[in-house]
N, C-alpha and C positions, 0 to 999 in steps of 0.2 A: 259797322260795315263788314267787318270780318265775319260776323255771324250770318249776315245776309248772303255773302258769297258762299259760305259753307252750306247754308240751307238750300240755296238754288242748285248747287251741285248734287246734294242728296236727293232733292225732289226730282231733278231730271234723271238721275240714275234709277230711282225707284220706278218712275214712269216708263223708262225704256225697258226695264226688266219685267214689269208686271202687265203692261198693256200690249195686246197683240199688235203686230207691225201694221196691219191694215187699219187700225183705229188710232194710231199714235198722233196723226195729224189732227184728228177731231178732238182728242183729249187735250192736246197742247193748245189748240185754238180756244176751246172752252175755258181752260185754265187762264189763258191770257185775257180773255174777255172779262172774267171775274176779277182778276187783279187790276185790270185797267179801270173797271167800274168802281173799284174800292178806293182808288187814289183820290178822286175829287171828294168823296165822302170823308176820307181821312183828313183832307185839308180843311173841309168845312168844320168837322168836329174839333180839329186842332185850333182853328180860328176862334170858335166859340169858347173853348177852354181858356185860350190865352187872354180873352177879355176879362176873366176873373183873376187869374194868376199865371203869368208867363212861365214861372218856374215849374208849375204843375205839369206842363207839357213834357218836360224832361223826366219827371217822376213817373208819369203815366207811360211814356215810351220805354223807360227802363223796366217797369213792372210787366208790361206786355212782352218784352223780349225775354224776361226771366221766365214767364209762363211758357213761352215758346220753347225755351231750352228744356224746361222740365218735361213738357210733352214729348220732345224729341228723345229725351233720355229714357222715358218709361215706355215709349212706343215699340211695338214689335218690328218696326221698320229697321231698327238697329241690327236685327238678326239676319237681314237680307245680305 
């Protein structure tokens, strides 16, 4: 959860700095639509994975969070 809070703050800060003021509402709306559409798909995939091995969900979640952290560390966003 701590990583998600930090990530949301970083994404919001980058959007506010890089997107022109007159387009910020559209960009935020588009971003929210994409994330809200991904939530049921994630639940569906998680349910399908848990049918085989419930522990694999936590392994998969940890692996994807690790990849997210690596992307954030090597991204040029850190220089903003």
